[in-house]
N, C-alpha and C positions, 0 to 999 in steps of 0.2 A: 547200736543199741547195746546196752549193758545186759549181760546174760543173767537170767533169774536163778537158774538151777545149776550152778557151776559144780563140777566134780573135779577136784584137784587130783591130778595124776602127774607128780613131778618126775616119775620114772615110767618107762614102758612096762615094767614089771608091776603088776597091781599090788602084790603083797608088799613089795618094797615101798611103793607109794603110800600105802596105808600106814605102814610102820613109821614113816616119817611125819605123819600128821600130828599136830599138837592137840592137847586135850580140849582146847577151845574149838578147833575145827572138826573134831571127831563127831559130835552130835549133829552138826550141820551137814556133814557128808552123809551121815546115816539117813537123815531126812531127805536131802536132795536126791540121793540115789534111789530111795524108795518112791519118791514123787515121779522121777523119770521112768522107773519101771512101770508104775501105774499108768502114766500118760501114754507110754509106748503101747502097752497092752490095750488101752482104750482106743488109740488111733488105729491099731491093727484090727480092731473089731473082736478081740478075744474076750473082752468084758463089756458089759452094757452099762455105761454110766454117762452122765451128761455134764462132766466137768469141762471147764474152759481149758483148751490145749494151747500152749504157747508155741505156735508154729514158727514164729520168727526167732525164738530163742536159739542161740548158737549151740549150746550144749545139747538141746533137744534135737536139733538138725543133725548134729554129728552122730549121736547114738541112734537116731531113727534111720539114718542112712538111706533115704529115699525108698522106704518100704522093705529094706533088708536089715532090720535092726541088729545092733550089737548087744543084744539082751544078755547073752551068756557072760559078757564082760561086766555088764552092770550087776548081774546077780553075783558074780565072783567078787566084785568090788564091795557090794553091800554085805556079803557074807564076811569078808575080811574086816570091814569096819565094825560089823556087829560083834564079831569075836573079840576085837580089841576093845570095843565098848564094854562088853561084859567083864573082861579082865581088868579094866580100869574102874570097876565098881558101878557100872551103869545097870539100870533095871532091865530085866528080860522082857522084851515086848516085840517079838518077831511077828511082823505082819506080812512078810514077803513069801512065806511058805506056799501060799495058794498060787502065787505067780510062778513059782518054780514048776508046779504041775502044769500050768498053762504053757510055760516055755517048753517043757518036755513034749506036750501035745503038738506044738507048732514049731518044733526045732528046725524042720526043713525050710521054713520061711525066714529064718534068721541067718545072718552072716556067720561064717565059720572063723574068720579072723578080722581083727580091726586094723585100721590104718594109722594107729597112733605112732607118731614120729618122735625122734629125739628132739626136734625143734619145738614141737608142742610141749614136750616134757620140760625143756629149758624155759619156755614161756611161763609154765605153771610154777616152776621154781622161783622165777622172778616175781610173780604175783604173790607167792607165799612169803618171800623175803620182804616184800613191801608191807604185808600185813603184820608180821611178827618177826622182825629182823633178828632178834637175839636167839629165839628158839630155832628158827630155820637155818641161821648161819651155822649154829652148832650141829644141826642135823646134816646139812649138805657139805660141810667142810671136809669131813673125812673122805668123801668121794672125789674131792677135787685135789687131794694130795697126790703127788706123783713122785715116786722114787726113781731117780735117774742114776743108772750105774756109772756112766761115763759123762760127768758134767762138763768136762773140758771140751767134749765134742760140740757142745752148744755155746761155747764162748769164743770170742774173738778179742784178743788183747785184754783179757780180764773182764770184758763186758759181755752181757748176753747178746747173742746174734739173732737175727731174724730167722724164724723157723717156718718152713713151708707147711701148708696144711697136711701134706703127705707125711712129713716128718713128725708132726704133732699127732697124727693118727697112729703112727708107729709107736709113739710113747704111750698113748692111751691104750693101745692094744696090749702092750706089756703090762700096763697098770691093771687092766681088767682081770688078768690072771691072778693077781694078788687080792683084788676086791671081790671078785666072784661074778660080776655081771657088768655089762657096758653101761655107760652114763645115760 
């Protein structure tokens, strides 16, 4: 089943994920994150409404987390999107402030950390590249560039040699010191 309310997170870091969003995806992410916050609050019984909840939606299932929702991360995501939205000339229409109070009242029912993995981030990057290749190629390219000090160590007779996963992780670990955070 196709997900209804996708929240694009091409990186584990939420701020970095939002910074990479295109102007076309920004309003969609603002709406989708606010809908998910609303639906999770309804499902947890924190607000009394009678809207249809998409129980089979993959994104809803992930953030609902079988009754221990990742609401803190959704609120952080929404806040980052909202700030970027205002900076890009969007109209101020914050409707989430009441859910922040609800989160504070029910903080002990929510998960403290989320299980977002690098593989999920890579899948979201691929989805975004499929949607708007030119924009996202430019956004993601700088984080794929690797400066290798000793290139000869990775060559055999002038040709690139096969590199093990362990060696590649070593290169990526060196790269993250220059970039600032892991892929």
